[in-house]
N, C-alpha and C positions, 0 to 999 in steps of 0.2 A: 144787544149790545149797545141802542138807542142807549136803556137804562143805566148803563154800565157809565156809560159816556156822561151823562146829566150828574152822576150821584160824583163821580173822579172830578169832573168839574165846581160842584158843592162846592167839595172837602178843599178844593188848593186856593179857591176865591173866598174861601173864608176863614185861613189863613194869608190876611193881606200882605200885612207885612213881610214875613215868613220871605213866601211864596213871591214879593221882588227881587228882598236879597238876595235869593238862590236863582233868580232869572240873571241878574247885575255879576254875581258868581260866572256862570256859564256862558254870559256875553263877552267879559272880559278876559276869562280863560280863551277863548275863542277869536278876538278882537287879535289879543294880541299872537295867537299861534296861524295866525294869517298872513300879521305884518312881518313875523319870524321869516317864515318857509318863504313866505316873496323876499323878501333883505337876504336871506341865502341862495335864496340857489335862483338870486339877482345878478347876487355879486359871483356863484358858481358858473352859470352861464356865460359873463363874460369873463372870465379867466379863460374859460375854455376857445372862446367866441377870440381872446389875444392868443391863444397859441394856434386856434387851425392860422390866424391872416397873422403871421408874424413867424413862419415855417413850413417849407413843402410839404402839402400834405403826403407824398411821399419821394423817398431819396433815394436815387442811387446810386450807390461807390462804385472806384475801382477795386476795390474788395470782396473776399468769397466770406460766406459766414462763416465754415471748415477752416482749416490748411488743405493746401492741394493734394492729395496721395501719390506717391510715388509708382512707378506704371507695375512695376515688382509686388508692390503690395497688389493690386488688381488681378495680377495673372497669377501666382501662388499663392495659397493660402497659408502659409507661415513664412514668415518674409522677414531677415534681418541687417537690417542698413544702418552704418557705420561709418566715420568719417564722412556722412555727407556736405557740400557746399551748396546749400542753394542757389541758386543766381535771381540776381537782384533787380525784376523787371518793376520798370520803370514808364510802361510804355502806356498805363491807363486804362481804359476804354478800348480792345481791343476792337478795330473793325468800327470807328463812331458814326461811321454815314450808314450804315446799314442798320444800327442799331435803335438807330431817331428814325429810321424812316419808317422800322417793323412799327416803332411806338404813332409816329403820324398814324397810322391805319386802323389804332382801334380805339386810344386813351380815348377817355374823356373827358379833355379838357386842353391844360396847356401846359407846355414842357421849355425849358430852358437847357441847354449842357454849359457848364461852366469848364474852365482848368484850376481847381485852386490851387496856392503852393505857399510856403510859409519863407518870411522875409523879413527881412528889419528895413524901416525908412530913417532915413536921414536925411538933416537937414539944419542948420547955423552951431552945429555941434551935440543936438540932442539923437538920442536914435529908442525907437518907439518899435519893438518888435508885434510885428501885423500877417495877417491872413493875405497875398496876393489873387484876386480875383479875376480870372479872365472870363471875361462875358460877350456877348452878344449884345450889343445896346438895341438894336430893333427883337431878340426877343426874351432878353430879361425884364420886359418889364411888365409882360405879362403872369410871369410868377413872384417877381422879388415883394417883401413888405417894407421894402426904402421906398420903394417909386413912392410916394406920397408924404412923406417927411427930409424933402432937400430944402436945405436952409438958402442955398445958392446954387445952379447948376443944376444937370440933370442930365444919365445917361444918354442921352444925343449928343452930348457936351463930347462925349470920349474920340467920337468918329468928326469930329471938327477937323481934325490936321494934325499933324505932329502926334506927340507921344506923350498921352494926356493919364492923368487920375483922379479918382473920385474917392474922399477920405470923410470920415468921421468929423466932427467940427469939434469933439474932445480932444483926437488924435489930433488934427490941427491944431486943439492949445497946446499940447502936451508938447509939439514943434516946433511951436510957434509964426507957423508959417500962415499965410491967406491967400486967397482966393489971387493965384495970381501965379506964385510963386513957385521957384522950380526945386523939385523933394530926388533925394538918391533912394532907390530903391532895391534892395542889393538879398539876392537869392539862397539858397543852402548851401546851390552851389560854386557858390563866390563868383558866379556872377550878377553886374551890375547895370544900371540903365538909368538916366534923369527923365522922371514924367513934371509936368507939368500939370500944376493943382486948375482942376476948372468946375470943382466940384461938390458943396459939404450936404451933409444931414446932423439930419439927429433923427435917434429911432427911439432915446430914453434906454433903449440896451446897454449898459457901458461895454460887453467886450464887445459889441457890432461898433458902438460910437468910436472907441479908442485899437478897435483891434482886425477893422475891416477896411484894405484898402479894391478901388472897382477899374483896372486896366482893359484895354479892347485886350481876345482871346490870343491876338497873334504875337502881339506884347508880352502877355505873361506866356506863351508856350517859347520865344526865347531866352525869357529870361532864365527860367528851370530846363533850359536848352529839351525839352520836349517839343521838337515841334510835329504837328499836327493830330494833337494829345486834348485830350478831353478825361476828367476823370469822378467828373459830377456832373451827375443829368436832375434839376427840381423842377415834382411835376407839379401845378395847379389842378386838382380835379375840380364838376362841378360839382359832384358833393364827396363832401367829408369823409362822409363815413364809408362808401366803398374803396379806403385806401387800402386797408388787409389783402380783401380781394386782387387789385389792382398790384399791393406788391408783393403778393405770393406769384401771380402769375408770368410779371416780371421777371423774380428771379429761379424764375423754375423753366425761361426759356433762352435768358443771358448768358444766366449764370453767376451774374454778380449782385449784393448784397442789397436788397431795396427794402428799407424799412418804414412802415408809414405813422402818422405822425402819435397813433397811439399806442405802437409798441416801445417807441422814443418818450415816451409820459406814464410809460406804464403805475411808475410809483407812483406818480401825481394823481392821474384820475383814482386807483387805489384809494388812496388818500380822498379822495370826495365824496365817494363810495361812503367809507368809515362817517363823515360826517355828513352828511344825507341820513347816518342811522342815530346818530346820536341829535340830530335837529328833530327826526319824529320822536327822539324817547323822551327829550325835553317837553317836545307838544302832547304826548302824553299823560307825562307828569302832569300837567297845565290841565288838563281834561280832569284828570284823578282825585285832584282838591279841586275843584266846581263839583266832582257830584257828591263827595263826604257832604257841601254845603243840601244839595236836593235827597243822601242818602236820610242825613238831619233832620228834615223838614218829614218826609213819609213817613219816620220813624214816632216822631212826634204825634204825626196823624192819627198811624193803627195804633200808637198807644192811648191817644183821647178816645179815636173812634170805637176802643172794644167793642162795649155794649150794642153800637150800631151793626159793628161786623157779625154778632152773636146772632142779631135778631135777622138779618137779612142770612143768617147762611139758616137757620129754623124758619124762612120763608120761601127755600130752597134755593137759594143760589148756593156752585158747590166750591169747593176751593179754587178749581182752575179759575172759576168768577173772580175771586177775590185776589187769585197774586192776577188778575187780568187789569180790574179798576186799577192798584196800587200802582205795576207798572206804568198801565198808561198814564200816572198822574204825572209819574217822572220821566217819561216822555214828552208830556205836554210841558212842562215846566223847562226843558231842554227845550224842544224847541225852539218857544218861543227867545227862549235867551240868544236861540240858537242865532235868527234872527233878528234877535237887532245887534249879535256878538258879528254877523256879516258886515249891519251898514260900520259899524265900529272900528270894522278889521281893512273893509274901503278907504276910512276915510284915513285913520292913518298911516296907509299905501300913500293915496292922494297924498301928505302931508309932507311926507319922506319920499315923494319924489320929487315933492317942489323945493327939496335944503341942494345947495350948495357952498361947493366953500373952494378955495385956494390951492392947487399944489403947491408945495414950497418948492419941489425942483423948479420949477421953472417959472415961479413971481408973479404969473400973470394968466395960465390956462386957468379955464375953470372946469368945475366937472357933478355932475350931479352922483345921487350914488343910488348903484345898480339895482331894478328895482323887474322884479318878474308878476307877470298881474294874469293869472294862473285860475281860473274855475274850480280845477283840480285839488288849489289849494284849499277852497272854500267848502269841497264836497269832502275834503279830505279829516277838516277843524268840522263837519259839522256829523263826519260817522264816530269820532272819539266821543264827543260831545253828548250824543245819542247813544252811545254802547255804552258809555260809561253811565248815564241819567239810567235806562237798562239796566242795567249789573245794581247799582244805588238803589231803585223802586224794590226790584225782586230780592233779595235779601230782607227785608220787614215785612213785603209783603207776600212771600214764603211762613215766616215765622206768626203772620193774623190765617192765615189761610189753616194751618194746622190746628188753632185755635180749640177747644171744643167750647159751642154754642151755649150747653148746660153747665161749667162751669164757671163760665165768666156770669151766668145769669143770677146766678149762686152767690156768687163772689168770692167762687175760690179761688183759693193760692196756686 
């Protein structure tokens, strides 16, 4: 085996220029593959992290996943119901105190109960449709995604006395209102109540910044004529990946619809899977192009060393030895190219991580490209490079191994 290695080294060093070009081709392919994978994986991780941070991991509502069955449908195997007038039940989650106590006994995380109602906010002749959300100022900061996005005030200001409200800065701009102004909230029931603005937030999400207003839970209950009611429970888990299991248990026990963040964003997560497939397909294509350079140099070596191959076979080298020889040459070129490519990829990732740019939306906030530093990207690029090199070396090696040494030595075609 050592003799075969020596011969392989002699072959590839004897064609220095072509060997260097082939190695650089592999190195560039590996480097760009690593940089592209790091950039795309970083973008995906950042996007998923924003999904996890900006929405509850599990959200329980007072809805049911399927419509309620009539008692007659459960009692009789065949039943026909006509002229039915369903009761308009707006009680929210029945017995919320018991439900919250049950959740508190086993939920591996935090939760907060809210009452969400639709209404209209008015000020100075302007009207904006909004979701009026009644919260507990002590529990809401543990699960709310906007706790760190306040431009002025906070949830705690809601409990400072009087009827207070916290709204998005975009909504305030549309209304022409500011901190300290009093606006009027009108619910879908036709009830109205005046609230003083004690807080402004900016999340960067338009639907939230101009479509949500937070008040004390008791004020939302009065405004919507639903005393002591809640209709949403937001849950933040210590382990976001456990959300589907927690949601299934809650739905089975309470009977209300519980949606995990994975279910709420199922189509987005499926798109990310397709995106990863495309990414690794491109990586494979880059490595395939680099493999053509190795194929070219190994083919040239087998053509020029035909008589050497014949002599080695006549001395006792087998076809397997010949295949191993030229495959080793291809893998050796790819190995050196991969090591250089790792260094090149690391340098590219480091350079990309230093890129800073200004967000047009804010005019001031600076951010960096999301980069994922993962050894897996290096191993995948190396696997593609070595695999393509092995195939590129095997194809001409198989042809050389099958050559008849007698025909070669005699100069036969």
